[in-house]
C-alpha positions as a Markdown table, in Angstrom:
| # | Residue | x | y | z |
|---|---|---|---|---|
| 1 | Met | -107.9 | 13.6 | -295.0 |
| 2 | Thr | -108.4 | 15.1 | -291.8 |
| 3 | Ser | -110.7 | 12.3 | -290.4 |
| 4 | Leu | -108.6 | 9.7 | -291.7 |
| 5 | Leu | -105.6 | 11.2 | -289.9 |
| 6 | Arg | -107.8 | 11.5 | -286.9 |
| 7 | Arg | -108.6 | 7.7 | -287.0 |
| 8 | Leu | -104.9 | 6.9 | -287.4 |
| 9 | Lys | -103.5 | 8.7 | -284.9 |
| 10 | Pro | -104.2 | 6.4 | -281.6 |
| 11 | Tyr | -102.4 | 3.5 | -283.8 |
| 12 | Leu | -99.6 | 5.8 | -284.9 |
| 13 | Arg | -99.0 | 6.5 | -281.0 |
| 14 | Trp | -98.9 | 2.5 | -280.3 |
| 15 | Phe | -96.6 | 2.2 | -283.8 |
| 16 | Ile | -94.2 | 4.7 | -282.5 |
| 17 | Leu | -94.0 | 3.0 | -279.1 |
| 18 | Gly | -93.9 | -0.3 | -280.3 |
| 19 | Ala | -90.9 | 0.5 | -282.8 |
| 20 | Thr | -88.8 | 2.3 | -280.4 |
| 21 | Leu | -89.0 | -0.6 | -277.6 |
| 22 | Phe | -88.3 | -3.2 | -280.5 |
| 23 | Phe | -85.1 | -1.0 | -281.6 |
| 24 | Leu | -84.2 | -1.2 | -277.8 |
| 25 | Leu | -84.7 | -4.8 | -277.2 |
| 26 | Gln | -82.5 | -5.7 | -280.6 |
| 27 | Thr | -79.8 | -3.6 | -279.6 |
| 28 | Leu | -80.0 | -4.8 | -276.0 |
| 29 | Tyr | -79.9 | -8.5 | -277.7 |
| 30 | Gln | -77.0 | -7.7 | -280.1 |
| 31 | His | -74.8 | -6.3 | -277.2 |
| 32 | Trp | -76.0 | -8.3 | -274.2 |
| 33 | Ser | -72.4 | -9.5 | -273.8 |
| 34 | Glu | -71.1 | -6.1 | -273.1 |
| 35 | Val | -74.0 | -5.2 | -270.8 |
| 36 | Ser | -73.2 | -8.1 | -268.9 |
| 37 | Gln | -69.9 | -7.3 | -268.2 |
| 38 | Ile | -70.6 | -3.9 | -267.1 |
| 39 | Arg | -69.6 | -3.4 | -263.3 |
| 40 | Leu | -70.5 | -0.3 | -261.4 |
| 41 | Arg | -67.7 | 1.7 | -259.9 |
| 42 | Pro | -66.7 | 1.7 | -256.3 |
| 43 | Gln | -68.2 | 5.0 | -255.4 |
| 44 | Ala | -71.5 | 4.0 | -257.6 |
| 45 | Gly | -74.2 | 4.3 | -254.2 |
| 46 | Val | -72.9 | 8.0 | -254.0 |
| 47 | Trp | -73.2 | 8.8 | -257.4 |
| 48 | Leu | -76.6 | 7.0 | -257.9 |
| 49 | Leu | -77.9 | 8.7 | -254.8 |
| 50 | Ala | -76.7 | 12.1 | -255.9 |
| 51 | Ala | -78.5 | 11.2 | -259.4 |
| 52 | Leu | -81.6 | 10.7 | -257.7 |
| 53 | Ala | -81.5 | 13.7 | -255.7 |
| 54 | Val | -80.7 | 16.1 | -258.5 |
| 55 | Thr | -83.4 | 14.6 | -260.7 |
| 56 | Leu | -86.0 | 15.1 | -257.9 |
| 57 | Leu | -84.7 | 18.6 | -257.7 |
| 58 | Ala | -85.2 | 19.0 | -261.2 |
| 59 | His | -88.9 | 18.0 | -261.2 |
| 60 | Thr | -89.3 | 20.0 | -257.8 |
| 61 | Trp | -87.6 | 23.0 | -259.8 |
| 62 | Ser | -90.0 | 22.5 | -263.0 |
| 63 | Gly | -93.0 | 22.8 | -260.5 |
| 64 | Trp | -91.6 | 26.0 | -259.2 |
| 65 | Val | -91.3 | 27.5 | -262.8 |
| 66 | Trp | -94.7 | 26.2 | -263.7 |
| 67 | Gly | -96.3 | 28.2 | -260.6 |
| 68 | Trp | -94.3 | 31.6 | -262.5 |
| 69 | Ile | -96.0 | 30.2 | -266.0 |
| 70 | Leu | -99.4 | 30.4 | -264.1 |
| 71 | Arg | -98.6 | 34.1 | -263.0 |
| 72 | Glu | -97.9 | 35.3 | -266.5 |
| 73 | Phe | -101.7 | 34.3 | -266.9 |
| 74 | Asn | -102.6 | 36.4 | -264.1 |
| 75 | Gln | -103.5 | 33.4 | -261.9 |
| 76 | Pro | -102.9 | 34.1 | -257.9 |
| 77 | Val | -101.2 | 31.1 | -257.1 |
| 78 | Ser | -98.5 | 30.3 | -254.5 |
| 79 | Gln | -95.3 | 28.8 | -255.5 |
| 80 | Ala | -95.5 | 26.1 | -252.9 |
| 81 | Trp | -99.3 | 25.2 | -254.3 |
| 82 | Ala | -97.7 | 25.1 | -258.0 |
| 83 | Thr | -94.8 | 22.8 | -257.0 |
| 84 | Arg | -97.0 | 20.5 | -255.1 |
| 85 | Val | -99.8 | 20.1 | -257.7 |
| 86 | Phe | -96.8 | 19.6 | -260.1 |
| 87 | Leu | -94.9 | 16.8 | -258.3 |
| 88 | Lys | -98.4 | 15.2 | -257.4 |
| 89 | Thr | -99.5 | 14.8 | -261.1 |
| 90 | Asn | -96.2 | 14.4 | -263.1 |
| 91 | Ile | -95.9 | 10.5 | -262.4 |
| 92 | Ala | -99.3 | 10.4 | -264.5 |
| 93 | Lys | -97.7 | 10.9 | -267.6 |
| 94 | Tyr | -96.7 | 7.3 | -267.7 |
| 95 | Leu | -100.1 | 6.5 | -268.5 |
| 96 | Pro | -101.3 | 5.8 | -272.0 |
| 97 | Gly | -102.2 | 8.8 | -273.9 |
| 98 | Asn | -99.6 | 11.0 | -272.1 |
| 99 | Ile | -101.9 | 13.6 | -271.1 |
| 100 | Trp | -103.3 | 12.7 | -267.7 |
| 101 | His | -100.6 | 14.8 | -266.0 |
| 102 | Phe | -101.9 | 17.7 | -267.8 |
| 103 | Tyr | -105.7 | 17.0 | -267.1 |
| 104 | Gly | -104.6 | 16.5 | -263.3 |
| 105 | Arg | -103.0 | 19.9 | -263.1 |
| 106 | Ile | -106.3 | 21.4 | -264.7 |
| 107 | Arg | -108.7 | 19.4 | -262.2 |
| 108 | Glu | -106.5 | 20.6 | -259.2 |
| 109 | Gly | -106.6 | 24.1 | -260.9 |
| 110 | Gln | -110.6 | 23.8 | -260.9 |
| 111 | Lys | -110.4 | 23.0 | -257.1 |
| 112 | Ala | -108.3 | 26.0 | -256.4 |
| 113 | Asp | -111.0 | 28.3 | -258.3 |
| 114 | Leu | -108.5 | 29.0 | -261.1 |
| 115 | Ser | -109.3 | 29.9 | -264.6 |
| 116 | Gly | -109.9 | 26.4 | -266.2 |
| 117 | Val | -108.8 | 28.5 | -269.6 |
| 118 | Ala | -105.7 | 30.1 | -268.0 |
| 119 | Val | -104.6 | 26.7 | -266.3 |
| 120 | Thr | -105.0 | 24.9 | -269.7 |
| 121 | Ala | -102.8 | 27.5 | -271.4 |
| 122 | Ser | -100.2 | 27.2 | -268.6 |
| 123 | Val | -99.8 | 23.4 | -269.4 |
| 124 | Leu | -99.4 | 23.9 | -273.2 |
| 125 | Leu | -96.8 | 26.7 | -272.7 |
| 126 | Glu | -94.7 | 24.9 | -270.1 |
| 127 | Pro | -93.5 | 22.2 | -272.7 |
| 128 | Leu | -93.0 | 24.7 | -275.2 |
| 129 | Leu | -90.7 | 26.7 | -273.1 |
| 130 | Met | -88.9 | 23.4 | -272.2 |
| 131 | Ala | -88.5 | 22.5 | -275.8 |
| 132 | Ala | -87.1 | 26.1 | -276.5 |
| 133 | Ala | -84.7 | 25.8 | -273.7 |
| 134 | Ser | -83.4 | 22.5 | -274.8 |
| 135 | Leu | -82.7 | 23.4 | -278.6 |
| 136 | Pro | -80.1 | 26.1 | -278.3 |
| 137 | Val | -78.4 | 23.8 | -275.4 |
| 138 | Val | -78.5 | 20.6 | -277.8 |
| 139 | Leu | -76.6 | 22.6 | -280.8 |
| 140 | Phe | -74.2 | 24.4 | -278.5 |
| 141 | Ala | -73.1 | 21.1 | -276.8 |
| 142 | Val | -72.9 | 19.1 | -280.3 |
| 143 | Gly | -72.4 | 21.7 | -282.9 |
| 144 | Glu | -68.5 | 21.5 | -282.4 |
| 145 | Ser | -67.2 | 23.7 | -285.1 |
| 146 | Arg | -70.8 | 24.7 | -286.0 |
| 147 | Gly | -71.6 | 26.2 | -283.1 |
| 148 | Trp | -72.8 | 29.1 | -284.6 |
| 149 | Leu | -76.0 | 27.1 | -285.3 |
| 150 | Gly | -76.5 | 27.2 | -281.3 |
| 151 | Gly | -76.5 | 31.1 | -281.3 |
| 152 | Leu | -78.9 | 31.2 | -284.1 |
| 153 | Ala | -81.2 | 28.7 | -282.4 |
| 154 | Leu | -81.1 | 30.8 | -279.4 |
| 155 | Val | -82.1 | 33.8 | -281.2 |
| 156 | Ala | -84.9 | 32.1 | -283.0 |
| 157 | Val | -86.2 | 30.6 | -279.7 |
| 158 | Cys | -85.9 | 34.3 | -278.1 |
| 159 | Leu | -88.1 | 35.7 | -281.0 |
| 160 | Gly | -90.6 | 32.5 | -281.2 |
| 161 | Ile | -91.9 | 33.0 | -277.5 |
| 162 | His | -92.5 | 36.8 | -277.8 |
| 163 | Pro | -96.0 | 37.4 | -277.0 |
| 164 | Arg | -97.0 | 38.7 | -280.3 |
| 165 | Leu | -95.8 | 35.2 | -281.9 |
| 166 | Leu | -96.6 | 32.8 | -279.0 |
| 167 | Asn | -100.1 | 34.1 | -278.2 |
| 168 | Pro | -101.8 | 33.0 | -281.6 |
| 169 | Val | -99.6 | 29.5 | -281.4 |
| 170 | Leu | -101.2 | 29.0 | -278.0 |
| 171 | Glu | -104.5 | 29.9 | -279.0 |
| 172 | Arg | -104.3 | 27.6 | -282.1 |
| 173 | Val | -103.0 | 24.5 | -280.1 |
| 174 | Ala | -105.7 | 25.1 | -277.4 |
| 175 | Gln | -108.7 | 24.8 | -279.8 |
| 176 | Met | -107.0 | 21.4 | -281.3 |
| 177 | Lys | -106.4 | 19.8 | -277.9 |
| 178 | Leu | -109.6 | 21.3 | -276.2 |
| 179 | Lys | -111.9 | 20.4 | -279.3 |
| 180 | Gly | -114.6 | 18.4 | -278.4 |
| 181 | Lys | -113.6 | 18.6 | -274.6 |
| 182 | Ser | -115.2 | 20.5 | -271.7 |
| 183 | Leu | -113.0 | 22.5 | -269.4 |
| 184 | Pro | -113.1 | 22.5 | -265.7 |
| 185 | Asn | -115.2 | 25.2 | -263.7 |
| 186 | Gly | -117.7 | 25.5 | -266.8 |
| 187 | Asp | -115.3 | 27.4 | -269.4 |
| 188 | Ala | -116.8 | 26.8 | -272.9 |
| 189 | Thr | -115.3 | 24.0 | -275.4 |
| 190 | Ala | -113.5 | 24.9 | -278.4 |
| 191 | Asp | -116.3 | 23.3 | -280.5 |
| 192 | Glu | -119.0 | 25.6 | -278.6 |
| 193 | Ser | -116.9 | 29.1 | -278.7 |
| 194 | Pro | -113.3 | 30.2 | -279.0 |
| 195 | Pro | -111.6 | 30.5 | -275.6 |
| 196 | Pro | -111.6 | 34.0 | -273.9 |
| 197 | Pro | -108.4 | 35.4 | -275.9 |
| 198 | Lys | -107.5 | 37.4 | -272.8 |
| 199 | Glu | -106.8 | 34.2 | -270.7 |
| 200 | Phe | -105.1 | 32.4 | -273.4 |
| 201 | Arg | -102.5 | 35.3 | -273.7 |
| 202 | Ile | -99.5 | 36.5 | -271.9 |
| 203 | Arg | -99.1 | 40.1 | -272.0 |
| 204 | Arg | -95.2 | 40.4 | -271.1 |
| 205 | Tyr | -92.2 | 38.4 | -272.7 |
| 206 | Pro | -92.1 | 35.1 | -270.4 |
| 207 | Leu | -88.3 | 35.5 | -269.6 |
| 208 | Arg | -88.3 | 34.3 | -266.4 |
| 209 | Pro | -89.9 | 30.9 | -267.0 |
| 210 | Leu | -87.6 | 30.7 | -269.8 |
| 211 | Leu | -84.5 | 30.9 | -267.8 |
| 212 | Gly | -86.1 | 28.7 | -265.4 |
| 213 | Glu | -86.5 | 26.0 | -268.1 |
| 214 | Phe | -82.7 | 26.2 | -269.0 |
| 215 | Leu | -82.2 | 25.5 | -265.4 |
| 216 | Phe | -84.4 | 22.7 | -265.5 |
| 217 | Val | -82.6 | 21.2 | -268.4 |
| 218 | Gly | -79.2 | 21.4 | -267.0 |
| 219 | Leu | -80.4 | 19.6 | -263.8 |
| 220 | Arg | -82.1 | 17.1 | -265.7 |
| 221 | Thr | -78.9 | 16.3 | -267.9 |
| 222 | Ser | -76.8 | 16.5 | -264.6 |
| 223 | Gly | -78.6 | 13.4 | -263.5 |
| 224 | Phe | -77.9 | 11.5 | -266.3 |
| 225 | Leu | -74.2 | 12.5 | -265.9 |
| 226 | Leu | -74.1 | 11.2 | -262.2 |
| 227 | Val | -75.6 | 8.1 | -263.4 |
| 228 | Trp | -73.0 | 7.6 | -266.0 |
| 229 | Leu | -70.3 | 8.1 | -263.3 |
| 230 | Ala | -71.5 | 5.5 | -261.5 |
| 231 | Ile | -71.1 | 3.2 | -264.5 |
| 232 | Ala | -67.9 | 4.6 | -266.2 |
| 233 | Pro | -65.8 | 7.7 | -265.7 |
| 234 | Ile | -66.0 | 11.0 | -267.7 |
| 235 | Ser | -63.4 | 12.8 | -269.2 |
| 236 | Pro | -63.9 | 16.8 | -269.9 |
| 237 | Ala | -63.6 | 16.0 | -273.7 |
| 238 | Asp | -66.6 | 13.6 | -273.4 |
| 239 | Leu | -69.0 | 16.3 | -271.7 |
| 240 | Pro | -70.3 | 18.2 | -274.5 |
| 241 | Leu | -71.4 | 15.2 | -276.4 |
| 242 | Leu | -73.2 | 13.3 | -273.2 |
| 243 | Phe | -74.7 | 16.7 | -272.3 |
| 244 | Gly | -76.0 | 17.5 | -275.8 |
| 245 | Gly | -76.5 | 13.4 | -276.6 |
| 246 | Phe | -79.0 | 13.2 | -273.6 |
| 247 | Ser | -80.4 | 16.6 | -274.1 |
| 248 | Phe | -81.4 | 15.9 | -277.5 |
| 249 | Ala | -82.9 | 12.4 | -276.4 |
| 250 | Trp | -84.9 | 14.1 | -273.8 |
| 251 | Leu | -86.3 | 16.9 | -276.2 |
| 252 | Leu | -87.2 | 14.1 | -278.6 |
| 253 | Gly | -88.7 | 12.2 | -276.0 |
| 254 | Leu | -90.8 | 15.4 | -275.1 |
| 255 | Val | -92.2 | 16.1 | -278.4 |
| 256 | Val | -92.8 | 12.7 | -280.1 |
| 257 | Pro | -96.5 | 11.6 | -279.9 |
| 258 | Gly | -97.0 | 8.1 | -278.3 |
| 259 | Ala | -94.5 | 7.6 | -275.8 |
| 260 | Pro | -95.8 | 8.2 | -272.4 |
| 261 | Gly | -93.2 | 10.0 | -270.3 |
| 262 | Gly | -90.9 | 9.6 | -273.1 |
| 263 | Val | -90.5 | 5.9 | -272.5 |
| 264 | Gly | -88.6 | 4.3 | -275.3 |
| 265 | Val | -87.9 | 7.3 | -277.4 |
| 266 | Leu | -85.5 | 8.8 | -275.0 |
| 267 | Glu | -83.7 | 5.5 | -274.7 |
| 268 | Ala | -83.6 | 4.7 | -278.6 |
| 269 | Thr | -82.4 | 8.5 | -279.3 |
| 270 | Ala | -79.6 | 8.2 | -276.6 |
| 271 | Val | -78.5 | 4.8 | -277.6 |
| 272 | Ser | -78.4 | 6.1 | -281.6 |
| 273 | Val | -76.4 | 9.0 | -280.7 |
| 274 | Leu | -74.2 | 8.0 | -277.9 |
| 275 | Gly | -73.5 | 4.6 | -279.2 |
| 276 | Thr | -71.3 | 5.7 | -282.1 |
| 277 | Arg | -68.9 | 7.6 | -279.7 |
| 278 | Phe | -69.1 | 5.7 | -276.5 |
| 279 | Pro | -69.2 | 1.5 | -275.7 |
| 280 | Met | -73.0 | 0.3 | -276.6 |
| 281 | Gly | -72.9 | -1.7 | -273.4 |
| 282 | Thr | -72.1 | 1.7 | -271.3 |
| 283 | Val | -74.8 | 3.4 | -272.8 |
| 284 | Leu | -77.5 | 0.7 | -272.7 |
| 285 | Ala | -76.5 | 0.5 | -269.1 |
| 286 | Ala | -76.7 | 4.2 | -268.4 |
| 287 | Val | -79.9 | 5.0 | -270.0 |
| 288 | Thr | -81.5 | 2.1 | -268.5 |
| 289 | Val | -80.5 | 2.9 | -264.8 |
| 290 | Tyr | -81.4 | 6.5 | -265.5 |
| 291 | Arg | -84.8 | 5.6 | -266.5 |
| 292 | Leu | -85.0 | 3.7 | -263.1 |
| 293 | Met | -83.7 | 6.7 | -261.1 |
| 294 | Ser | -86.1 | 9.2 | -263.1 |
| 295 | Val | -89.2 | 7.0 | -262.5 |
| 296 | Leu | -88.1 | 6.7 | -258.7 |
| 297 | Ala | -87.4 | 10.5 | -258.3 |
| 298 | Glu | -90.8 | 11.0 | -259.9 |
| 299 | Ala | -92.8 | 8.7 | -257.8 |
| 300 | Gly | -90.9 | 10.0 | -254.7 |
| 301 | Gly | -91.9 | 13.5 | -255.6 |
| 302 | Ala | -95.6 | 12.5 | -255.9 |
| 303 | Gly | -95.2 | 11.0 | -252.7 |
| 304 | Ile | -93.6 | 13.9 | -251.0 |
| 305 | Ala | -96.5 | 16.0 | -252.6 |
| 306 | Val | -99.2 | 13.8 | -250.8 |
| 307 | Ile | -97.5 | 13.9 | -247.5 |
| 308 | Trp | -97.2 | 17.8 | -248.1 |
| 309 | Glu | -100.7 | 18.2 | -249.1 |
| 310 | Thr | -102.3 | 16.0 | -246.1 |
| 311 | Arg | -99.9 | 18.0 | -243.4 |
| 312 | Ile | -101.5 | 21.2 | -244.7 |
| 313 | Gln | -105.1 | 19.7 | -244.5 |
| 314 | Glu | -104.9 | 18.5 | -240.8 |
């Protein structure tokens, strides 16, 4: 059964990506008349530039938080180095496989004489903390009368990332991810011997990285809200649903396999959640423009990081 699932895994990824893109295209076809009637608001240029700046800030901040995570694994890196490497490699998540941004960070860690095992642990912990920060936000925002679920989720998240629970998860996931693959700078593979436990363990509660991921979620969602403002006004009553609905869509794009950069999954989820409460044409236009802003911000961040690195080396 395990070997069968392993053989089917690549096809499952393509099936998920194909299904989500088919759903989006079908929805766009059905609501094209609404989308074609959308006109940007008078101050749309200002809102879109603000969305681009805030989204770039979100990615930059995420790189800063990654530096904190590396320090949790006792790696002596500067925040500037971590941010630069994060921005330079982040655009690679759109390549098929959705792992090349992680691989790029491990390779950069090798060049900086960091432990390949510790850097691998950091790139595994980062999306876990992102998901942990997103879940309570989603439940608080869309819970309405059941807002207590958000509080319960926050408590569960805080307990779930305690080192006593988190370290075994990191080690197990690392063995699965690294099975049959060699690590940079000569560390053993998961097939040959288990990775050194001390390098895959955090010694203290990762409170600072977790709080940093909460801010990242807020910045990322704010970028979407600014895009929405370029297309349609937002009333205060709409904010919780828009904030929570987009956060949920982004979370699924993060955790669902087979979607490089969350492409398709984020858009399909946002359309499904927000399309029941807002005009479908507005939702489709907002998620499409936001994807464009996100890719531009990530490409811009990579360009800035390359120029930054070049100037340092001169």
